Residue frames as a rotation matrix with the C-alpha (Angstrom) as fourth column:
MET 1
-0.842 0.103 -0.529 -123.38
0.538 0.108 -0.836 98.60
-0.029 -0.989 -0.146 -1.95
GLY 2
0.006 0.950 0.313 -126.91
0.755 -0.209 0.621 99.65
0.655 0.233 -0.719 -1.21
ARG 3
-0.086 0.066 0.994 -128.07
-0.300 -0.953 0.037 102.72
0.950 -0.295 0.102 0.57
GLY 4
0.585 0.353 0.730 -127.63
-0.745 -0.122 0.655 102.66
0.320 -0.928 0.192 4.35
GLN 5
0.804 -0.296 -0.517 -125.01
0.302 0.950 -0.074 99.90
0.513 -0.096 0.853 4.41
PHE 6
-0.341 -0.932 -0.122 -122.41
0.690 -0.160 -0.706 102.19
0.639 -0.325 0.697 5.96
PRO 7
0.666 0.736 -0.126 -124.17
0.624 -0.456 0.634 103.79
0.409 -0.501 -0.763 8.96
LEU 8
0.232 -0.646 -0.727 -120.94
0.724 -0.384 0.572 105.17
-0.649 -0.660 0.378 10.43
ALA 9
-0.768 -0.524 0.369 -120.03
0.627 -0.497 0.600 106.90
-0.131 0.692 0.710 7.17
ALA 10
-0.092 0.822 0.562 -123.58
0.652 -0.377 0.658 108.20
0.753 0.427 -0.501 6.78
SER 11
0.748 0.388 -0.539 -123.63
0.664 -0.409 0.626 109.64
0.023 -0.826 -0.563 10.29
LEU 12
-0.156 -0.908 -0.389 -120.21
0.788 -0.352 0.506 111.16
-0.596 -0.228 0.770 9.78
VAL 13
-0.922 -0.236 0.308 -121.30
0.385 -0.651 0.654 113.23
0.046 0.721 0.691 6.81
SER 14
0.051 0.997 0.051 -124.87
0.947 -0.065 0.315 113.87
0.317 0.032 -0.948 7.92
SER 15
-0.305 -0.144 0.941 -125.71
0.150 -0.983 -0.102 117.52
0.940 0.110 0.322 8.31
ASN 16
-0.894 0.000 -0.448 -126.24
0.446 -0.099 -0.889 119.26
-0.044 -0.995 0.088 11.61
ILE 17
-0.144 0.924 -0.355 -129.37
0.679 -0.169 -0.714 121.12
-0.720 -0.344 -0.603 12.71
LYS 18
0.116 0.147 -0.982 -128.72
-0.363 -0.914 -0.180 124.00
-0.925 0.377 -0.052 10.30
GLY 19
0.873 0.270 0.406 -128.01
0.207 0.548 -0.810 121.57
-0.442 0.791 0.423 7.45
THR 20
0.727 -0.684 -0.067 -124.40
-0.439 -0.387 -0.811 122.64
0.528 0.619 -0.582 6.95
HIS 21
0.786 -0.617 -0.045 -120.99
0.382 0.428 0.819 121.32
-0.486 -0.661 0.572 7.79
ARG 22
0.790 -0.589 -0.170 -117.55
-0.598 -0.679 -0.427 122.82
0.136 0.438 -0.888 7.28
VAL 23
0.660 -0.716 -0.228 -114.27
0.692 0.697 -0.187 121.15
0.293 -0.035 0.956 6.64
ASN 24
0.884 -0.338 0.323 -112.21
-0.422 -0.875 0.239 123.32
0.202 -0.347 -0.916 8.97
SER 25
0.004 -0.995 -0.100 -108.60
-0.739 0.065 -0.670 122.95
0.673 0.076 -0.735 10.09
LEU 26
-0.324 -0.076 0.943 -109.51
-0.849 0.463 -0.254 120.85
-0.417 -0.883 -0.214 13.13
ALA 27
0.731 0.627 0.270 -111.48
-0.405 0.716 -0.568 118.44
-0.549 0.306 0.778 10.91
LYS 28
0.666 -0.557 -0.496 -108.44
-0.479 0.190 -0.857 118.13
0.571 0.809 -0.140 8.63
VAL 29
-0.356 -0.794 0.492 -106.26
-0.905 0.161 -0.394 117.25
0.234 -0.586 -0.776 11.62
PHE 30
0.028 0.449 0.893 -108.70
-0.632 0.700 -0.332 114.49
-0.775 -0.555 0.303 12.63
VAL 31
0.927 0.297 -0.228 -108.86
-0.355 0.501 -0.789 113.14
-0.120 0.813 0.570 9.05
LEU 32
0.210 -0.937 -0.280 -105.05
-0.681 0.065 -0.729 113.02
0.701 0.344 -0.625 8.88
LYS 33
-0.424 -0.361 0.831 -104.88
-0.890 0.336 -0.309 111.32
-0.168 -0.870 -0.463 12.29
LEU 34
0.421 0.689 0.590 -107.50
-0.518 0.717 -0.467 108.73
-0.745 -0.109 0.658 11.39
ALA 35
0.896 -0.068 -0.439 -106.02
-0.389 0.356 -0.850 107.91
0.214 0.932 0.292 7.98
ALA 36
-0.015 -0.997 -0.072 -102.43
-0.745 0.059 -0.665 107.63
0.667 0.044 -0.744 9.21
THR 37
-0.361 -0.117 0.925 -103.31
-0.866 0.410 -0.287 105.60
-0.346 -0.905 -0.249 12.30
VAL 38
0.608 0.663 0.437 -105.55
-0.428 0.736 -0.524 103.12
-0.669 0.132 0.731 10.53
LEU 39
0.888 -0.218 -0.405 -103.28
-0.349 0.253 -0.902 102.72
0.299 0.943 0.149 7.49
PHE 40
0.091 -0.989 -0.113 -99.85
-0.490 0.054 -0.870 102.58
0.867 0.134 -0.480 9.15
TRP 41
-0.703 -0.387 0.597 -100.63
-0.694 0.190 -0.695 101.20
0.156 -0.902 -0.402 12.62
CYS 42
-0.007 0.783 0.622 -104.03
-0.801 0.367 -0.472 99.57
-0.598 -0.502 0.625 13.16
LEU 43
0.812 0.426 -0.399 -104.35
-0.584 0.594 -0.554 97.44
0.001 0.682 0.731 10.04
PRO 44
0.094 -0.824 -0.558 -100.74
-0.508 0.443 -0.739 96.22
0.856 0.353 -0.377 9.96
LEU 45
-0.705 -0.443 0.553 -100.55
-0.685 0.224 -0.693 95.42
0.184 -0.868 -0.461 13.69
ILE 46
-0.007 0.798 0.602 -103.92
-0.739 0.401 -0.541 93.66
-0.674 -0.449 0.587 13.72
LEU 47
0.789 0.612 -0.050 -104.00
-0.442 0.511 -0.737 91.89
-0.426 0.604 0.674 10.35
LEU 48
0.355 -0.681 -0.640 -100.54
-0.804 0.126 -0.581 91.29
0.476 0.721 -0.503 8.93
PRO 49
0.899 -0.094 -0.428 -99.10
0.213 0.948 0.239 87.83
0.383 -0.306 0.872 9.52
GLN 50
0.744 -0.661 -0.098 -96.06
0.034 -0.109 0.993 87.55
-0.668 -0.742 -0.058 11.74
SER 51
0.079 -0.761 0.644 -93.88
0.853 0.386 0.352 86.67
-0.517 0.521 0.679 8.74
VAL 52
0.354 0.105 0.929 -94.85
0.737 -0.643 -0.208 89.88
0.576 0.758 -0.305 6.89
LEU 53
0.992 -0.012 0.122 -94.21
-0.087 -0.769 0.633 92.05
0.086 -0.639 -0.764 9.96
GLU 54
0.489 -0.864 0.119 -90.78
0.209 0.249 0.946 90.47
-0.847 -0.437 0.302 10.35
ALA 55
0.067 -0.440 0.896 -89.99
0.988 0.155 0.003 90.77
-0.140 0.885 0.445 6.64
ALA 56
0.665 0.242 0.707 -90.80
0.405 -0.912 -0.068 94.50
0.628 0.331 -0.704 6.86
GLY 57
-0.290 -0.900 0.325 -88.22
0.054 -0.355 -0.933 94.81
0.956 -0.253 0.152 9.65
PHE 58
0.533 0.523 0.665 -90.34
-0.666 -0.225 0.711 94.43
0.522 -0.822 0.229 12.77
PRO 59
-0.516 -0.778 0.358 -88.33
-0.837 0.368 -0.405 92.80
0.183 -0.509 -0.841 15.58
VAL 60
-0.341 0.332 -0.880 -89.05
-0.005 0.935 0.354 89.11
0.940 0.125 -0.317 16.13
GLN 61
-0.162 0.413 0.896 -91.43
-0.962 -0.270 -0.050 88.53
0.221 -0.870 0.441 19.04
SER 62
-0.983 -0.117 0.140 -91.96
-0.154 0.943 -0.295 85.34
-0.098 -0.311 -0.945 21.02
THR 63
-0.274 0.947 0.171 -95.69
0.900 0.315 -0.302 86.10
-0.339 0.071 -0.938 20.83
TYR 64
-0.835 0.010 0.551 -97.54
0.319 -0.807 0.498 88.76
0.449 0.591 0.670 18.88
LEU 65
-0.007 0.873 -0.488 -100.31
0.982 0.098 0.161 89.09
0.188 -0.479 -0.858 21.47
PHE 66
0.043 -0.001 -0.999 -99.22
0.597 -0.802 0.026 92.54
-0.801 -0.598 -0.034 22.65
VAL 67
-0.939 -0.326 -0.110 -98.57
0.082 -0.522 0.849 93.74
-0.335 0.788 0.517 19.12
ARG 68
-0.560 0.807 0.189 -102.15
0.567 0.206 0.797 92.77
0.604 0.553 -0.573 18.16
LEU 69
0.193 0.630 -0.752 -103.54
0.972 -0.229 0.057 94.37
-0.137 -0.742 -0.656 21.34
LEU 70
-0.502 -0.438 -0.746 -101.67
0.331 -0.894 0.302 97.57
-0.799 -0.096 0.594 20.53
GLY 71
-0.957 0.194 0.217 -103.31
0.177 -0.203 0.963 97.63
0.231 0.960 0.160 17.11
TRP 72
-0.089 0.980 -0.178 -106.74
0.817 0.174 0.549 97.26
0.569 -0.096 -0.817 18.74
ALA 73
0.020 0.041 -0.999 -105.93
0.813 -0.582 -0.007 100.00
-0.582 -0.812 -0.045 21.27
TYR 74
-0.881 -0.351 -0.317 -105.04
0.092 -0.785 0.613 102.34
-0.463 0.511 0.724 18.41
LEU 75
-0.694 0.693 0.196 -108.30
0.379 0.120 0.918 101.39
0.612 0.711 -0.345 16.70
ALA 76
0.102 0.723 -0.683 -110.22
0.993 -0.032 0.115 102.19
0.061 -0.690 -0.721 19.90
LEU 77
-0.412 -0.309 -0.857 -108.62
0.409 -0.903 0.129 105.65
-0.814 -0.298 0.498 19.94
CYS 78
-0.992 0.033 0.121 -109.76
0.102 -0.340 0.935 106.09
0.072 0.940 0.333 16.34
VAL 79
-0.176 0.980 -0.090 -113.36
0.887 0.198 0.417 105.52
0.427 -0.007 -0.904 17.41
GLY 80
0.181 0.177 -0.967 -112.98
0.743 -0.669 0.017 108.55
-0.644 -0.722 -0.252 19.68
TYR 81
-0.740 -0.537 -0.405 -111.36
0.142 -0.713 0.686 110.56
-0.657 0.450 0.605 16.89
VAL 82
-0.656 0.604 0.453 -114.42
0.630 0.107 0.769 109.90
0.416 0.790 -0.450 14.71
PHE 83
0.369 0.800 -0.473 -116.53
0.929 -0.325 0.175 111.67
-0.014 -0.505 -0.863 17.34
GLY 84
-0.107 -0.502 -0.858 -114.04
0.384 -0.817 0.430 114.54
-0.917 -0.284 0.280 17.35
LEU 85
-0.943 -0.229 0.241 -114.24
0.290 -0.213 0.933 114.72
-0.162 0.950 0.267 13.56
LYS 86
-0.186 0.957 0.222 -118.04
0.894 0.071 0.442 114.75
0.407 0.281 -0.869 13.63
ALA 87
0.428 0.308 -0.850 -118.01
0.731 -0.671 0.124 117.64
-0.532 -0.674 -0.512 16.10
ALA 88
-0.489 -0.711 -0.505 -115.43
0.225 -0.662 0.715 119.55
-0.843 0.236 0.484 14.05
LEU 89
-0.824 0.229 0.519 -117.50
0.538 0.029 0.842 119.14
0.178 0.973 -0.148 10.88
ARG 90
0.257 0.966 -0.018 -120.38
0.877 -0.225 0.423 120.72
0.405 -0.124 -0.906 12.77
GLY 91
0.104 -0.299 0.949 -118.23
0.016 -0.953 -0.302 123.66
0.994 0.046 -0.094 13.84
ARG 92
0.879 0.191 0.436 -117.75
-0.429 -0.079 0.900 122.42
0.206 -0.978 0.013 17.42
ARG 93
-0.234 -0.963 -0.136 -114.75
-0.621 0.256 -0.741 121.30
0.748 -0.089 -0.657 19.46
ASP 94
0.845 0.402 -0.353 -115.08
-0.034 0.698 0.715 118.07
0.533 -0.592 0.604 21.45
MET 95
0.356 -0.765 0.537 -112.55
-0.850 -0.504 -0.155 118.95
0.389 -0.401 -0.829 24.13
SER 96
0.523 -0.182 0.833 -112.35
-0.501 0.725 0.473 115.47
-0.690 -0.664 0.288 25.67
VAL 97
0.840 -0.215 0.498 -111.33
0.493 0.686 -0.535 113.95
-0.227 0.695 0.682 22.33
ILE 98
0.721 -0.592 0.361 -108.94
-0.158 -0.647 -0.746 116.82
0.675 0.481 -0.560 21.64
TRP 99
0.359 -0.607 0.709 -107.16
-0.933 -0.223 0.282 116.39
-0.013 -0.763 -0.646 24.99
VAL 100
0.669 -0.128 0.732 -106.96
-0.028 0.980 0.197 112.59
-0.743 -0.152 0.652 24.54
GLY 101
0.862 -0.312 0.400 -105.34
0.466 0.175 -0.867 113.26
0.201 0.934 0.296 21.17
VAL 102
0.585 -0.673 0.453 -102.87
-0.579 -0.737 -0.348 115.80
0.568 -0.058 -0.821 22.57
VAL 103
0.353 -0.440 0.826 -101.77
-0.801 0.315 0.510 113.43
-0.484 -0.841 -0.241 25.34
SER 104
0.707 -0.018 0.707 -101.68
0.193 0.967 -0.168 110.34
-0.680 0.255 0.687 23.12
ASN 105
0.823 -0.372 0.429 -99.88
0.447 -0.042 -0.894 111.92
0.350 0.927 0.131 20.16
GLY 106
0.587 -0.629 0.509 -97.62
-0.667 -0.733 -0.136 114.14
0.459 -0.259 -0.850 22.25
GLY 107
0.443 -0.391 0.807 -96.56
-0.626 0.510 0.590 111.20
-0.642 -0.766 -0.019 24.40
ALA 108
0.772 -0.133 0.621 -96.04
0.443 0.814 -0.376 108.97
-0.455 0.566 0.688 21.38
CYS 109
0.821 -0.475 0.316 -93.92
0.017 -0.534 -0.845 111.65
0.570 0.700 -0.431 19.71
VAL 110
0.446 -0.666 0.598 -91.69
-0.892 -0.384 0.238 112.04
0.071 -0.640 -0.765 22.78
PHE 111
0.422 -0.267 0.867 -91.19
-0.319 0.851 0.417 108.28
-0.849 -0.452 0.273 23.24
LEU 112
0.861 -0.095 0.500 -90.66
0.477 0.493 -0.728 107.55
-0.178 0.865 0.469 19.55
ALA 113
0.737 -0.605 0.303 -88.12
-0.276 -0.678 -0.682 110.38
0.617 0.419 -0.666 19.25
TYR 114
0.430 -0.580 0.692 -86.29
-0.862 -0.035 0.506 109.38
-0.269 -0.814 -0.515 22.44
PHE 115
0.454 -0.233 0.860 -85.90
-0.003 0.965 0.263 105.74
-0.891 -0.122 0.437 21.42
ALA 116
0.900 -0.146 0.410 -85.05
0.425 0.097 -0.900 106.59
0.091 0.984 0.150 17.82
LEU 117
0.668 -0.658 0.349 -82.34
-0.508 -0.745 -0.431 109.04
0.544 0.110 -0.832 18.87
HIS 118
0.187 -0.589 0.786 -80.89
-0.879 0.258 0.402 106.46
-0.439 -0.766 -0.469 21.28
GLY 119
-0.548 -0.569 -0.614 -80.57
-0.826 0.483 0.290 103.83
0.131 0.666 -0.734 18.54
ALA 120
-0.306 0.468 0.829 -83.35
-0.435 0.706 -0.559 101.49
-0.847 -0.532 -0.012 19.62
TRP 121
0.750 0.661 0.022 -84.35
-0.249 0.313 -0.917 101.01
-0.612 0.683 0.399 15.96
ALA 122
0.009 -0.851 -0.525 -80.82
-0.887 -0.248 0.388 100.61
-0.461 0.462 -0.758 14.58
SER 123
-0.856 -0.389 0.341 -81.22
-0.242 0.884 0.399 96.88
-0.457 0.259 -0.851 13.92
TRP 124
0.058 0.957 0.286 -84.79
0.162 0.273 -0.948 97.09
-0.985 0.101 -0.139 12.62
GLY 125
-0.240 -0.088 0.967 -85.62
0.924 0.284 0.255 96.85
-0.297 0.955 0.013 8.93
GLY 126
-0.949 -0.298 0.108 -85.80
0.316 -0.864 0.391 99.91
-0.023 0.405 0.914 6.68
LEU 127
-0.356 0.886 0.295 -89.57
0.246 -0.216 0.945 99.96
0.901 0.409 -0.141 6.19
VAL 128
0.430 0.503 -0.750 -90.28
0.833 0.098 0.544 99.82
0.347 -0.859 -0.377 9.91
GLN 129
-0.419 -0.640 -0.644 -87.69
0.789 -0.608 0.090 102.55
-0.449 -0.470 0.760 10.54
TRP 130
-0.877 0.151 0.457 -89.31
0.231 -0.702 0.674 104.69
0.422 0.696 0.580 7.83
VAL 131
0.153 0.987 -0.055 -92.73
0.432 -0.017 0.902 104.27
0.889 -0.162 -0.429 9.50
GLY 132
0.237 -0.128 -0.963 -91.17
0.970 -0.033 0.243 105.09
-0.062 -0.991 0.117 12.88
TRP 133
-0.771 -0.567 -0.292 -89.51
0.535 -0.824 0.186 108.32
-0.346 -0.012 0.938 11.72
GLY 134
-0.668 0.611 0.425 -92.63
0.149 -0.450 0.881 109.26
0.729 0.651 0.209 9.78
SER 135
0.279 0.796 -0.538 -94.67
0.719 0.198 0.666 108.66
0.637 -0.572 -0.517 12.92
ILE 136
-0.321 -0.453 -0.832 -92.47
0.864 -0.500 -0.061 111.07
-0.388 -0.739 0.551 14.87
LEU 137
-0.995 -0.067 0.074 -93.21
0.095 -0.864 0.494 113.78
0.031 0.499 0.866 12.32
ALA 138
-0.369 0.929 0.039 -96.89
0.207 0.042 0.977 112.87
0.906 0.369 -0.208 12.08
THR 139
0.222 0.485 -0.846 -97.48
0.923 0.175 0.342 112.79
0.313 -0.857 -0.409 15.84
ALA 140
-0.639 -0.475 -0.605 -95.66
0.628 -0.776 -0.053 116.10
-0.444 -0.414 0.794 16.27
GLY 141
-0.942 0.288 0.172 -97.82
-0.069 -0.666 0.743 117.69
0.329 0.688 0.647 13.57
ILE 142
-0.101 0.952 -0.289 -101.03
0.422 0.304 0.854 116.18
0.901 -0.036 -0.433 14.88
THR 143
-0.068 0.010 -0.998 -100.24
0.993 -0.100 -0.068 117.29
-0.100 -0.995 -0.003 18.44
ALA 144
-0.888 -0.305 -0.345 -99.56
0.275 -0.952 0.134 120.82
-0.369 0.024 0.929 17.20
GLY 145
-0.750 0.647 0.140 -102.73
-0.052 -0.268 0.962 120.82
0.660 0.714 0.235 15.09
LEU 146
0.064 0.788 -0.613 -104.91
0.742 0.374 0.557 119.58
0.668 -0.490 -0.560 17.93
TYR 147
-0.295 -0.225 -0.929 -103.44
0.867 -0.472 -0.161 122.22
-0.402 -0.853 0.334 20.22
VAL 148
-0.964 -0.166 -0.206 -103.69
0.075 -0.918 0.389 125.15
-0.254 0.360 0.898 17.81
PHE 149
-0.683 0.724 -0.100 -107.06
-0.374 -0.228 0.899 124.33
0.628 0.651 0.426 16.22
GLY 150
0.009 0.683 -0.730 -108.55
0.473 0.640 0.605 122.40
0.881 -0.351 -0.317 19.14
VAL 151
-0.091 -0.111 -0.990 -107.33
0.994 -0.076 -0.083 123.60
-0.066 -0.991 0.117 22.53
ARG 152
-0.642 -0.251 -0.724 -106.77
0.298 -0.952 0.066 127.17
-0.706 -0.174 0.686 21.34
GLY 153
-0.705 0.368 0.606 -109.46
0.667 0.054 0.743 127.03
0.240 0.928 -0.284 18.63
THR 154
-0.939 0.343 0.018 -112.20
-0.341 -0.925 -0.169 129.56
-0.041 -0.165 0.985 18.17
GLU 155
-0.304 0.877 -0.373 -115.19
-0.193 0.327 0.925 127.28
0.933 0.353 0.069 17.53
PRO 156
0.224 0.461 0.859 -117.49
-0.941 -0.126 0.314 126.69
0.253 -0.879 0.405 20.51
ALA 157
-0.865 -0.497 0.074 -116.63
-0.491 0.806 -0.330 123.68
0.104 -0.321 -0.941 22.67
SER 158
-0.129 0.807 -0.577 -119.09
-0.159 0.557 0.815 120.80
0.979 0.197 0.057 22.69
SER 159
-0.045 0.172 0.984 -120.78
-0.980 -0.199 -0.010 120.14
0.194 -0.965 0.178 25.99
C-alpha cells in the first residue's frame, strides 16, 4: 500500500498541535471497545452468511435484515468511538462520545446479563453463548473504563 491510502488511520495517529500524543487509559478503553465491537459484532453480523451464523449457534431467523442492520448500527457507533480515541490520544475527553459509550455499553450489559440469566440463550450454540457471556464482561469493563477514565477523568474535556 502506498502512502496516504489509509486517511482514517493517518488522521488517527497524526500528532496534535504540540506534536505529541499519549496512549492513556481512556485511549486504551476506546481501542478495546473498537477492536471487540468490530471483530465480534460488526463483521460477523454484516458479512457472515446466514448458514455460518446458524452453524455458530445463532438462532434461525426468517430474515436477516435486522441482524445486518444491527451490525451496521454497531459500526456507526464505532465511527463515533474513533473520534473519542483521537481526542484521548491528544489528551482530551470528548464527553459526547464518552456518554454515548456509557449508555450504549451499560445498557447492553444490563440487557445481555438479564436475558442470559433468564435462560434466553439456553438453546443457542456454544460459540454464540461464549460471545454473549464475553460481551457481558466486556461491556461491563468498557462501561467502567469510560466512567472512571472518561466521565471522572482528569484530562480537559473537548469543546
